[in-house]
C-alpha positions as YAML, in Angstrom:
chain: A
units: angstrom
residues:
- id: 1
  name: MET
  ca: [0.04, -0.01, 0.01]
- id: 2
  name: LEU
  ca: [2.82, 2.40, 0.89]
- id: 3
  name: ASN
  ca: [4.59, 1.56, -2.34]
- id: 4
  name: LEU
  ca: [1.40, 2.34, -4.29]
- id: 5
  name: ILE
  ca: [1.15, 5.74, -2.53]
- id: 6
  name: HIS
  ca: [4.82, 6.47, -3.25]
- id: 7
  name: GLY
  ca: [4.40, 5.61, -6.92]
- id: 8
  name: PHE
  ca: [1.31, 7.76, -7.28]
- id: 9
  name: LEU
  ca: [3.01, 10.79, -5.65]
- id: 10
  name: VAL
  ca: [6.08, 10.45, -7.84]
- id: 11
  name: MET
  ca: [3.97, 10.15, -11.01]
- id: 12
  name: ALA
  ca: [1.88, 13.20, -9.97]
- id: 13
  name: GLY
  ca: [5.11, 15.27, -9.33]
- id: 14
  name: THR
  ca: [6.63, 14.27, -12.68]
- id: 15
  name: LEU
  ca: [3.43, 15.11, -14.61]
- id: 16
  name: THR
  ca: [3.11, 18.37, -12.83]
- id: 17
  name: GLY
  ca: [6.68, 19.29, -13.84]
- id: 18
  name: VAL
  ca: [6.00, 18.37, -17.48]
- id: 19
  name: LEU
  ca: [2.73, 20.30, -17.44]
- id: 20
  name: VAL
  ca: [4.48, 23.41, -16.19]
- id: 21
  name: ALA
  ca: [7.19, 22.99, -18.80]
- id: 22
  name: TYR
  ca: [4.63, 22.89, -21.66]
- id: 23
  name: SER
  ca: [2.85, 25.93, -20.24]
- id: 24
  name: LEU
  ca: [5.83, 28.24, -20.57]
- id: 25
  name: ASP
  ca: [5.59, 31.44, -22.58]
- id: 26
  name: GLU
  ca: [6.33, 31.17, -26.30]
- id: 27
  name: VAL
  ca: [8.90, 33.94, -26.13]
- id: 28
  name: LEU
  ca: [10.92, 32.06, -23.49]
- id: 29
  name: LEU
  ca: [10.67, 28.87, -25.54]
- id: 30
  name: GLY
  ca: [11.93, 30.76, -28.66]
- id: 31
  name: TRP
  ca: [14.88, 32.10, -26.70]
- id: 32
  name: ILE
  ca: [15.73, 28.58, -25.49]
- id: 33
  name: LEU
  ca: [15.57, 27.25, -29.08]
- id: 34
  name: ASP
  ca: [17.83, 30.03, -30.30]
- id: 35
  name: SER
  ca: [20.29, 29.45, -27.44]
- id: 36
  name: THR
  ca: [20.51, 25.66, -27.43]
- id: 37
  name: GLY
  ca: [19.32, 24.48, -30.78]
- id: 38
  name: TYR
  ca: [17.25, 21.74, -29.09]
- id: 39
  name: PRO
  ca: [13.44, 21.44, -29.08]
- id: 40
  name: PRO
  ca: [12.51, 23.73, -26.19]
- id: 41
  name: ARG
  ca: [9.37, 21.99, -25.00]
- id: 42
  name: PHE
  ca: [11.06, 18.61, -24.97]
- id: 43
  name: LEU
  ca: [14.12, 20.08, -23.18]
- id: 44
  name: MET
  ca: [12.09, 21.95, -20.56]
- id: 45
  name: GLY
  ca: [9.77, 18.86, -20.13]
- id: 46
  name: ILE
  ca: [12.85, 16.75, -19.18]
- id: 47
  name: LEU
  ca: [14.21, 19.56, -16.85]
- id: 48
  name: PHE
  ca: [10.90, 20.31, -15.06]
- id: 49
  name: GLY
  ca: [9.76, 16.73, -15.05]
- id: 50
  name: GLY
  ca: [13.09, 15.79, -13.34]
- id: 51
  name: VAL
  ca: [12.64, 18.47, -10.73]
- id: 52
  name: GLY
  ca: [9.08, 17.33, -10.14]
- id: 53
  name: TYR
  ca: [10.27, 13.70, -9.85]
- id: 54
  name: LEU
  ca: [12.98, 14.53, -7.30]
- id: 55
  name: THR
  ca: [10.73, 16.79, -5.29]
- id: 56
  name: ALA
  ca: [7.87, 14.27, -5.19]
- id: 57
  name: ALA
  ca: [10.18, 11.37, -4.39]
- id: 58
  name: THR
  ca: [11.73, 13.26, -1.41]
- id: 59
  name: LEU
  ca: [8.35, 14.36, -0.08]
- id: 60
  name: SER
  ca: [6.90, 10.83, -0.64]
- id: 61
  name: GLU
  ca: [9.80, 9.27, 1.30]
- id: 62
  name: GLU
  ca: [9.18, 11.53, 4.26]
- id: 63
  name: PHE
  ca: [5.41, 10.90, 4.05]
- id: 64
  name: GLU
  ca: [6.03, 7.16, 4.01]
- id: 65
  name: LYS
  ca: [8.21, 7.45, 7.13]
- id: 66
  name: TRP
  ca: [5.51, 9.50, 8.80]
- id: 67
  name: LEU
  ca: [2.86, 6.83, 7.97]
- id: 68
  name: GLU
  ca: [5.03, 3.96, 9.19]
- id: 69
  name: ARG
  ca: [5.56, 5.81, 12.47]
- id: 70
  name: TRP
  ca: [2.02, 6.95, 13.17]
- id: 71
  name: LEU
  ca: [-0.26, 4.38, 11.59]
- id: 72
  name: PRO
  ca: [0.31, 1.80, 14.34]
- id: 73
  name: LEU
  ca: [-0.59, 4.44, 16.92]
- id: 74
  name: ILE
  ca: [-3.99, 5.25, 15.37]
- id: 75
  name: SER
  ca: [-6.93, 3.50, 17.04]
- id: 76
  name: ALA
  ca: [-10.13, 2.48, 15.42]
- id: 77
  name: VAL
  ca: [-12.03, 5.37, 17.09]
- id: 78
  name: GLU
  ca: [-9.59, 7.88, 15.56]
- id: 79
  name: VAL
  ca: [-10.04, 6.29, 12.17]
- id: 80
  name: VAL
  ca: [-13.82, 6.77, 12.48]
- id: 81
  name: TRP
  ca: [-13.52, 10.37, 13.58]
- id: 82
  name: GLY
  ca: [-10.85, 11.12, 11.01]
- id: 83
  name: THR
  ca: [-12.98, 9.65, 8.19]
- id: 84
  name: SER
  ca: [-15.91, 11.80, 9.37]
- id: 85
  name: GLY
  ca: [-13.76, 14.88, 9.37]
- id: 86
  name: LEU
  ca: [-12.41, 14.02, 5.88]
- id: 87
  name: VAL
  ca: [-15.91, 13.61, 4.47]
- id: 88
  name: LEU
  ca: [-17.10, 16.91, 5.99]
- id: 89
  name: GLY
  ca: [-14.01, 18.71, 4.77]
- id: 90
  name: LEU
  ca: [-14.45, 17.45, 1.22]
- id: 91
  name: VAL
  ca: [-18.12, 18.46, 1.30]
- id: 92
  name: VAL
  ca: [-17.19, 22.02, 2.36]
- id: 93
  name: ALA
  ca: [-14.40, 22.13, -0.24]
- id: 94
  name: ASN
  ca: [-16.67, 21.20, -3.05]
- id: 95
  name: LEU
  ca: [-19.33, 23.62, -1.92]
- id: 96
  name: PHE
  ca: [-16.59, 26.27, -2.14]
- id: 97
  name: CYS
  ca: [-15.37, 25.07, -5.48]
- id: 98
  name: ILE
  ca: [-18.83, 25.30, -7.19]
- id: 99
  name: PRO
  ca: [-18.95, 29.11, -7.26]
- id: 100
  name: LEU
  ca: [-15.23, 29.18, -8.02]
- id: 101
  name: VAL
  ca: [-15.67, 26.97, -11.07]
- id: 102
  name: LEU
  ca: [-18.65, 29.04, -12.27]
- id: 103
  name: VAL
  ca: [-16.48, 32.22, -12.07]
- id: 104
  name: LEU
  ca: [-13.58, 30.56, -13.87]
- id: 105
  name: ASN
  ca: [-15.89, 29.40, -16.67]
- id: 106
  name: SER
  ca: [-17.32, 32.86, -17.32]
- id: 107
  name: ASN
  ca: [-16.42, 34.35, -20.66]
- id: 108
  name: PRO
  ca: [-14.22, 37.30, -19.47]
- id: 109
  name: VAL
  ca: [-12.14, 35.00, -17.18]
- id: 110
  name: GLN
  ca: [-11.88, 32.26, -19.79]
- id: 111
  name: PHE
  ca: [-10.51, 34.77, -22.28]
- id: 112
  name: GLN
  ca: [-7.73, 35.76, -19.87]
- id: 113
  name: ILE
  ca: [-7.00, 32.09, -19.02]
- id: 114
  name: ARG
  ca: [-6.78, 30.87, -22.56]
- id: 115
  name: SER
  ca: [-4.26, 33.56, -23.36]
- id: 116
  name: ASN
  ca: [-1.97, 32.28, -20.62]
- id: 117
  name: PRO
  ca: [-1.21, 28.50, -20.50]
- id: 118
  name: LEU
  ca: [0.13, 28.73, -16.92]
- id: 119
  name: LEU
  ca: [-3.18, 30.18, -15.63]
- id: 120
  name: SER
  ca: [-4.99, 27.42, -17.47]
- id: 121
  name: SER
  ca: [-2.88, 24.81, -15.58]
- id: 122
  name: LEU
  ca: [-3.47, 26.58, -12.24]
- id: 123
  name: THR
  ca: [-7.23, 26.49, -12.75]
- id: 124
  name: LEU
  ca: [-7.08, 22.71, -13.02]
- id: 125
  name: LEU
  ca: [-4.90, 22.34, -9.88]
- id: 126
  name: LEU
  ca: [-6.80, 24.89, -7.68]
- id: 127
  name: PRO
  ca: [-9.90, 22.66, -7.00]
- id: 128
  name: LEU
  ca: [-7.58, 19.78, -6.12]
- id: 129
  name: PHE
  ca: [-5.58, 22.04, -3.80]
- id: 130
  name: VAL
  ca: [-8.80, 23.21, -2.06]
- id: 131
  name: ASN
  ca: [-10.03, 19.61, -1.53]
- id: 132
  name: ILE
  ca: [-6.72, 18.54, -0.04]
- id: 133
  name: LEU
  ca: [-6.49, 21.55, 2.26]
- id: 134
  name: LEU
  ca: [-9.99, 21.46, 3.65]
- id: 135
  name: GLY
  ca: [-10.01, 17.63, 3.79]
- id: 136
  name: SER
  ca: [-6.83, 17.71, 5.92]
- id: 137
  name: VAL
  ca: [-8.22, 20.40, 8.18]
- id: 138
  name: GLY
  ca: [-11.39, 18.28, 8.75]
- id: 139
  name: VAL
  ca: [-9.29, 15.23, 9.68]
- id: 140
  name: TYR
  ca: [-7.16, 17.22, 12.01]
- id: 141
  name: MET
  ca: [-10.07, 18.90, 13.81]
- id: 142
  name: PHE
  ca: [-12.14, 15.77, 14.21]
- id: 143
  name: THR
  ca: [-9.25, 13.69, 15.58]
- id: 144
  name: ARG
  ca: [-7.87, 16.29, 17.92]
- id: 145
  name: ARG
  ca: [-11.24, 17.48, 19.26]
- id: 146
  name: GLN
  ca: [-13.03, 14.14, 19.36]
- id: 147
  name: GLY
  ca: [-13.71, 14.40, 23.07]
- id: 148
  name: GLU
  ca: [-15.45, 17.72, 22.67]
- id: 149
  name: LEU
  ca: [-17.30, 16.71, 19.55]
- id: 150
  name: ARG
  ca: [-18.46, 13.49, 21.19]
- id: 151
  name: GLY
  ca: [-19.95, 15.49, 24.03]
- id: 152
  name: ILE
  ca: [-21.73, 17.82, 21.61]
- id: 153
  name: LEU
  ca: [-23.05, 15.23, 19.23]
- id: 154
  name: PHE
  ca: [-24.10, 12.68, 21.74]
- id: 155
  name: ALA
  ca: [-25.27, 14.90, 24.56]
- id: 156
  name: GLY
  ca: [-28.17, 13.23, 26.34]
- id: 157
  name: ALA
  ca: [-27.78, 10.00, 24.29]
- id: 158
  name: ASP
  ca: [-26.67, 6.62, 25.38]
- id: 159
  name: ARG
  ca: [-22.92, 6.89, 25.56]
- id: 160
  name: ARG
  ca: [-21.99, 3.37, 26.52]
- id: 161
  name: GLY
  ca: [-20.55, 2.77, 23.06]
- id: 162
  name: PHE
  ca: [-18.48, 5.93, 23.34]
- id: 163
  name: ALA
  ca: [-16.93, 5.48, 26.77]
- id: 164
  name: THR
  ca: [-13.68, 7.31, 27.24]
- id: 165
  name: SER
  ca: [-10.46, 5.28, 27.12]
- id: 166
  name: LYS
  ca: [-8.84, 4.72, 30.56]
- id: 167
  name: VAL
  ca: [-5.02, 5.06, 30.51]
- id: 168
  name: LEU
  ca: [-3.28, 3.33, 33.44]
- id: 169
  name: ASP
  ca: [0.09, 4.48, 34.79]
- id: 170
  name: THR
  ca: [2.64, 2.15, 36.49]
- id: 171
  name: SER
  ca: [1.30, 3.00, 40.04]
- id: 172
  name: ALA
  ca: [-2.23, 2.09, 39.10]
- id: 173
  name: VAL
  ca: [-1.16, -1.20, 37.44]
- id: 174
  name: ILE
  ca: [0.88, -2.21, 40.54]
- id: 175
  name: ASP
  ca: [-1.88, -1.13, 43.02]
- id: 176
  name: GLY
  ca: [-4.40, -3.45, 41.54]
- id: 177
  name: ARG
  ca: [-7.56, -1.82, 42.89]
- id: 178
  name: VAL
  ca: [-8.34, -0.56, 39.45]
- id: 179
  name: VAL
  ca: [-8.80, -4.15, 38.35]
- id: 180
  name: GLU
  ca: [-11.66, -4.53, 40.86]
- id: 181
  name: LEU
  ca: [-13.20, -1.22, 39.68]
- id: 182
  name: ILE
  ca: [-13.20, -2.55, 36.14]
- id: 183
  name: ARG
  ca: [-14.50, -5.93, 37.27]
- id: 184
  name: CYS
  ca: [-17.42, -4.23, 38.97]
- id: 185
  name: LYS
  ca: [-18.02, -2.20, 35.81]
- id: 186
  name: ILE
  ca: [-17.49, 1.12, 37.70]
- id: 187
  name: LEU
  ca: [-14.93, 2.07, 35.04]
- id: 188
  name: GLU
  ca: [-16.07, 1.50, 31.44]
- id: 189
  name: GLY
  ca: [-14.40, 1.88, 28.06]
- id: 190
  name: PRO
  ca: [-11.18, 0.59, 26.59]
- id: 191
  name: VAL
  ca: [-8.26, 0.17, 29.00]
- id: 192
  name: VAL
  ca: [-4.93, 1.48, 27.55]
- id: 193
  name: VAL
  ca: [-1.46, 0.70, 28.95]
- id: 194
  name: PRO
  ca: [1.11, 2.45, 26.72]
- id: 195
  name: GLN
  ca: [4.24, 0.48, 26.02]
- id: 196
  name: PHE
  ca: [6.49, 2.92, 27.81]
- id: 197
  name: VAL
  ca: [4.57, 2.06, 30.94]
- id: 198
  name: LEU
  ca: [5.23, -1.61, 30.31]
- id: 199
  name: HIS
  ca: [8.93, -0.79, 29.95]
- id: 200
  name: GLU
  ca: [8.93, 1.01, 33.28]
- id: 201
  name: LEU
  ca: [7.03, -1.90, 34.85]
- id: 202
  name: GLN
  ca: [9.59, -4.34, 33.49]
- id: 203
  name: PHE
  ca: [12.39, -2.08, 34.87]
- id: 204
  name: VAL
  ca: [10.74, -2.41, 38.34]
- id: 205
  name: ALA
  ca: [10.32, -6.15, 38.01]
- id: 206
  name: ASP
  ca: [13.96, -6.57, 37.07]
- id: 207
  name: SER
  ca: [15.19, -4.48, 40.02]
- id: 208
  name: SER
  ca: [17.83, -5.94, 42.40]
- id: 209
  name: ASP
  ca: [15.65, -4.74, 45.34]
- id: 210
  name: ALA
  ca: [13.37, -7.57, 46.40]
- id: 211
  name: VAL
  ca: [10.52, -5.31, 47.36]
- id: 212
  name: ARG
  ca: [10.57, -3.44, 43.97]
- id: 213
  name: ARG
  ca: [10.91, -6.74, 42.13]
- id: 214
  name: GLU
  ca: [7.81, -8.10, 43.86]
- id: 215
  name: ARG
  ca: [5.86, -4.90, 43.03]
- id: 216
  name: GLY
  ca: [6.77, -5.22, 39.39]
- id: 217
  name: ARG
  ca: [5.72, -8.90, 39.28]
- id: 218
  name: ARG
  ca: [2.40, -7.97, 40.98]
- id: 219
  name: GLY
  ca: [1.86, -5.35, 38.27]
- id: 220
  name: PHE
  ca: [2.26, -7.99, 35.49]
- id: 221
  name: HIS
  ca: [-0.09, -10.22, 37.39]
- id: 222
  name: ASN
  ca: [-2.70, -7.50, 37.57]
- id: 223
  name: LEU
  ca: [-2.35, -7.00, 33.78]
- id: 224
  name: GLU
  ca: [-3.02, -10.69, 33.26]
- id: 225
  name: ARG
  ca: [-6.19, -10.35, 35.31]
- id: 226
  name: LEU
  ca: [-7.16, -7.34, 33.35]
- id: 227
  name: LYS
  ca: [-6.57, -9.20, 30.08]
- id: 228
  name: GLU
  ca: [-8.93, -11.96, 31.27]
- id: 229
  name: LEU
  ca: [-11.58, -9.38, 32.16]
- id: 230
  name: ARG
  ca: [-11.14, -7.40, 28.96]
- id: 231
  name: PRO
  ca: [-9.73, -9.72, 26.25]
- id: 232
  name: ARG
  ca: [-10.62, -7.22, 23.56]
- id: 233
  name: GLY
  ca: [-10.64, -4.03, 25.64]
- id: 234
  name: LEU
  ca: [-7.04, -3.97, 26.82]
- id: 235
  name: GLU
  ca: [-4.57, -2.19, 24.46]
- id: 236
  name: PHE
  ca: [-0.80, -1.71, 24.56]
- id: 237
  name: PRO
  ca: [-0.14, 1.01, 21.94]
- id: 238
  name: PRO
  ca: [3.54, 1.69, 21.02]
- id: 239
  name: VAL
  ca: [3.19, 5.40, 21.83]
- id: 240
  name: ASP
  ca: [6.08, 7.72, 21.06]
- id: 241
  name: ILE
  ca: [5.07, 11.28, 21.95]
- id: 242
  name: GLY
  ca: [7.54, 14.10, 21.46]
- id: 243
  name: PRO
  ca: [10.94, 14.40, 23.14]
- id: 244
  name: GLN
  ca: [9.77, 13.96, 26.71]
- id: 245
  name: GLU
  ca: [11.90, 11.62, 28.64]
- id: 246
  name: GLN
  ca: [9.72, 11.43, 31.75]
- id: 247
  name: VAL
  ca: [6.96, 8.79, 31.79]
- id: 248
  name: ASP
  ca: [4.57, 11.18, 33.61]
- id: 249
  name: ALA
  ca: [4.99, 13.83, 30.91]
- id: 250
  name: LYS
  ca: [4.30, 11.24, 28.15]
- id: 251
  name: LEU
  ca: [1.22, 9.99, 29.94]
- id: 252
  name: VAL
  ca: [-0.27, 13.50, 30.24]
- id: 253
  name: ALA
  ca: [0.59, 14.34, 26.65]
- id: 254
  name: TYR
  ca: [-0.93, 11.03, 25.42]
- id: 255
  name: CYS
  ca: [-4.17, 11.57, 27.36]
- id: 256
  name: ARG
  ca: [-4.50, 15.18, 26.22]
- id: 257
  name: GLU
  ca: [-4.02, 14.26, 22.55]
- id: 258
  name: THR
  ca: [-6.39, 11.29, 22.60]
- id: 259
  name: ALA
  ca: [-9.00, 12.79, 25.03]
- id: 260
  name: SER
  ca: [-8.48, 9.82, 27.32]
- id: 261
  name: MET
  ca: [-8.86, 9.63, 31.17]
- id: 262
  name: LEU
  ca: [-5.72, 8.98, 33.29]
- id: 263
  name: ILE
  ca: [-5.96, 6.49, 36.11]
- id: 264
  name: THR
  ca: [-3.23, 6.70, 38.76]
- id: 265
  name: VAL
  ca: [-2.38, 6.39, 42.39]
- id: 266
  name: ASP
  ca: [0.35, 8.98, 42.18]
- id: 267
  name: TYR
  ca: [-0.80, 12.16, 43.94]
- id: 268
  name: ASN
  ca: [1.74, 14.36, 42.07]
- id: 269
  name: LEU
  ca: [0.83, 12.95, 38.62]
- id: 270
  name: ASN
  ca: [-2.85, 13.52, 39.32]
- id: 271
  name: LYS
  ca: [-2.19, 17.14, 40.19]
- id: 272
  name: LEU
  ca: [-0.01, 17.50, 37.04]
- id: 273
  name: ALA
  ca: [-2.86, 16.14, 34.84]
- id: 274
  name: GLN
  ca: [-5.41, 18.43, 36.48]
- id: 275
  name: LEU
  ca: [-3.21, 21.52, 35.92]
- id: 276
  name: GLN
  ca: [-3.05, 20.59, 32.22]
- id: 277
  name: GLU
  ca: [-6.78, 20.07, 32.04]
- id: 278
  name: VAL
  ca: [-6.49, 16.32, 31.52]
- id: 279
  name: SER
  ca: [-9.29, 14.20, 33.00]
- id: 280
  name: SER
  ca: [-7.86, 11.96, 35.74]
- id: 281
  name: ILE
  ca: [-8.89, 9.79, 38.70]
- id: 282
  name: ASN
  ca: [-6.75, 9.07, 41.73]
- id: 283
  name: VAL
  ca: [-7.64, 5.52, 42.86]
- id: 284
  name: ALA
  ca: [-6.49, 6.37, 46.45]
- id: 285
  name: ASP
  ca: [-8.90, 9.33, 46.59]
- id: 286
  name: ALA
  ca: [-11.75, 7.18, 45.23]
- id: 287
  name: ALA
  ca: [-10.98, 4.47, 47.79]
- id: 288
  name: ASN
  ca: [-10.99, 7.03, 50.62]
- id: 289
  name: ALA
  ca: [-14.27, 8.43, 49.36]
- id: 290
  name: LEU
  ca: [-15.83, 4.90, 49.41]
- id: 291
  name: LYS
  ca: [-14.70, 4.09, 52.89]
- id: 292
  name: PRO
  ca: [-17.46, 3.74, 55.54]
- id: 293
  name: GLN
  ca: [-17.46, 6.81, 57.76]
- id: 294
  name: VAL
  ca: [-17.99, 7.33, 61.50]
- id: 295
  name: THR
  ca: [-18.67, 10.56, 63.15]
- id: 296
  name: MET
  ca: [-18.11, 11.99, 66.61]
- id: 297
  name: GLY
  ca: [-20.55, 10.58, 69.12]
- id: 298
  name: ASP
  ca: [-21.11, 7.26, 67.23]
- id: 299
  name: GLN
  ca: [-20.93, 4.09, 69.27]
- id: 300
  name: VAL
  ca: [-19.17, 0.98, 67.92]
- id: 301
  name: ARG
  ca: [-17.97, -2.31, 69.27]
- id: 302
  name: ILE
  ca: [-14.38, -3.27, 68.38]
- id: 303
  name: GLU
  ca: [-11.81, -5.80, 69.47]
- id: 304
  name: ILE
  ca: [-8.83, -4.44, 71.47]
- id: 305
  name: ARG
  ca: [-5.86, -6.04, 69.72]
- id: 306
  name: LYS
  ca: [-2.83, -4.34, 71.28]
- id: 307
  name: THR
  ca: [-1.79, -1.70, 73.74]
- id: 308
  name: GLY
  ca: [-1.05, 1.89, 72.69]
- id: 309
  name: LYS
  ca: [2.01, 4.11, 73.13]
- id: 310
  name: GLU
  ca: [0.48, 5.89, 76.12]
- id: 311
  name: PRO
  ca: [-0.19, 4.02, 79.41]
- id: 312
  name: GLY
  ca: [-3.64, 2.49, 79.57]
- id: 313
  name: GLN
  ca: [-4.43, 2.98, 75.86]
- id: 314
  name: GLY
  ca: [-5.81, 0.08, 73.80]
- id: 315
  name: ILE
  ca: [-5.70, -0.20, 69.96]
- id: 316
  name: GLY
  ca: [-8.41, -1.62, 67.78]
- id: 317
  name: TYR
  ca: [-9.37, -1.41, 64.08]
- id: 318
  name: LEU
  ca: [-12.59, -0.68, 62.20]
- id: 319
  name: ALA
  ca: [-13.72, -2.89, 59.36]
- id: 320
  name: ASP
  ca: [-12.22, -0.44, 56.81]
- id: 321
  name: GLY
  ca: [-8.77, -0.62, 58.55]
- id: 322
  name: SER
  ca: [-8.97, 2.69, 60.43]
- id: 323
  name: MET
  ca: [-7.12, 2.59, 63.74]
- id: 324
  name: VAL
  ca: [-9.02, 3.31, 66.90]
- id: 325
  name: VAL
  ca: [-7.21, 4.53, 69.99]
- id: 326
  name: VAL
  ca: [-9.32, 3.57, 73.10]
- id: 327
  name: GLU
  ca: [-8.54, 5.44, 76.32]
- id: 328
  name: SER
  ca: [-8.30, 3.05, 79.29]
- id: 329
  name: GLY
  ca: [-8.66, 0.12, 76.96]
- id: 330
  name: GLY
  ca: [-5.21, -1.43, 77.50]
- id: 331
  name: ASP
  ca: [-6.69, -3.82, 80.17]
- id: 332
  name: LEU
  ca: [-9.12, -5.30, 77.70]
- id: 333
  name: LEU
  ca: [-6.52, -6.78, 75.37]
- id: 334
  name: GLY
  ca: [-8.08, -9.51, 73.22]
- id: 335
  name: GLN
  ca: [-11.59, -8.61, 74.31]
- id: 336
  name: THR
  ca: [-14.44, -6.80, 72.45]
- id: 337
  name: ALA
  ca: [-15.43, -3.45, 73.94]
- id: 338
  name: ALA
  ca: [-18.14, -0.82, 73.23]
- id: 339
  name: VAL
  ca: [-16.67, 2.56, 72.64]
- id: 340
  name: ARG
  ca: [-17.88, 6.06, 71.76]
- id: 341
  name: VAL
  ca: [-16.04, 8.06, 69.10]
- id: 342
  name: GLU
  ca: [-14.72, 11.33, 70.58]
- id: 343
  name: LYS
  ca: [-12.28, 12.59, 67.90]
- id: 344
  name: ILE
  ca: [-11.29, 11.74, 64.30]
- id: 345
  name: LEU
  ca: [-7.97, 12.75, 62.83]
- id: 346
  name: GLN
  ca: [-7.32, 12.44, 59.10]
- id: 347
  name: THR
  ca: [-3.61, 12.12, 58.19]
- id: 348
  name: SER
  ca: [-1.63, 11.33, 55.04]
- id: 349
  name: ALA
  ca: [-1.03, 7.84, 56.41]
- id: 350
  name: GLY
  ca: [-4.71, 7.27, 56.99]
- id: 351
  name: ARG
  ca: [-7.43, 7.98, 59.52]
- id: 352
  name: MET
  ca: [-7.17, 7.72, 63.36]
- id: 353
  name: VAL
  ca: [-10.16, 7.49, 65.59]
- id: 354
  name: PHE
  ca: [-9.99, 8.32, 69.28]
- id: 355
  name: ALA
  ca: [-12.69, 6.80, 71.53]
- id: 356
  name: ASN
  ca: [-13.66, 6.26, 75.14]
- id: 357
  name: LEU
  ca: [-14.99, 3.14, 76.72]
- id: 358
  name: ILE
  ca: [-18.74, 3.05, 77.45]
- id: 359
  name: GLN
  ca: [-21.01, 0.70, 79.43]
- id: 360
  name: GLU
  ca: [-22.32, -2.25, 77.46]
- id: 361
  name: PRO
  ca: [-25.94, -1.41, 76.51]
- id: 362
  name: ARG
  ca: [-28.65, -3.86, 77.42]
- id: 363
  name: ASP
  ca: [-30.40, -3.57, 74.05]
- id: 364
  name: ASP
  ca: [-28.83, -4.08, 70.59]
- id: 365
  name: THR
  ca: [-28.07, -0.41, 69.91]
- id: 366
  name: VAL
  ca: [-24.31, -0.82, 69.59]
- id: 367
  name: ARG
  ca: [-23.27, -2.80, 66.57]
- id: 368
  name: THR
  ca: [-20.07, -4.58, 65.71]
- id: 369
  name: GLY
  ca: [-17.88, -2.91, 63.09]
- id: 370
  name: LEU
  ca: [-19.28, 0.15, 61.43]
- id: 371
  name: GLN
  ca: [-23.08, -0.15, 62.04]
- id: 372
  name: VAL
  ca: [-23.39, 2.64, 64.60]
- id: 373
  name: VAL
  ca: [-26.14, 4.38, 66.59]
- id: 374
  name: ASN
  ca: [-26.81, 7.84, 67.94]
- id: 375
  name: GLY
  ca: [-29.44, 8.12, 70.61]
- id: 376
  name: GLY
  ca: [-31.07, 4.83, 69.57]
- id: 377
  name: ASN
  ca: [-31.42, 5.81, 65.81]
- id: 378
  name: PRO
  ca: [-29.39, 3.46, 63.61]
- id: 379
  name: SER
  ca: [-26.91, 5.15, 61.33]
- id: 380
  name: SER
  ca: [-25.19, 3.08, 58.70]
- id: 381
  name: THR
  ca: [-22.26, 4.62, 57.01]
- id: 382
  name: GLY
  ca: [-21.26, 1.63, 54.89]
...
């Protein structure tokens, strides 16, 4: 296919050069005949045809390299949007060419054109140039702005078939919680893991550090689970975007150009994406938002598992993993106690709950875990 395009472009360049040569002014052709003694049209046809051939061959070679580089990176969605933009661009181009052709075919203009062969040639090439220009503009606009166009064209419609692609970074692949989100169909659409993310994951898996090596292997295991869940919806495009060397910069650039959503556990990467107006989700933030909550004054029953740092303190844990510090609970090690929440402290490492012991109620108003009560009114935060 690429060879066919190359041959077509070279032939078009050569024919254009010959056409220009045969459109030269008669005075110039007579001067060439007097100077060289050779047939001027034949001589200029060879000269301009050779220039057209070399120019077209050079441009065709660069175009072929561009196609070989970018065609594997183009998804089926981009092909659909690009084709739509091309069709619309050609329609607009031909609507523009209709009055142009009518003007060029009018008698006064035709008289001027026939007196100048070069103008006659340009009138043949002008509609072709307009079609190529507007068709290219249509393809560019529809592929670069597909996210905005999708929102305009399908506003209020069923968008399940047009779900945004989810791009995973290395931290999200290793974390693994995104696999459960996809399994539960909370995240829809194609899942994309660019190959430079795979290379970084392989670098982690090959690390000499045992902890990093285990993290990398867990990441590959999570990708295998994803492939089982989405056998046709998991893509590994060989993305090569710009000169950026940092993986984070490449991720943000790829998501911006493809109107995709970035899924990460990296706080800084999430902020970087938001600053550049790239849609992103921090899995850690989503997990914290889904955690069952307790409020001050709630009563819960927990197991005292160990003693605290301060004398007399006992430590227990809620069902979501939040640590509860119980005053005067150190003597109840290994026992289940009813406590009242007095203070909640949110830190970067997690949430800490401070509570005091209360008397065991006679009724069933205090529930184990996170089913809590306030004044006898049940309050479920799960």
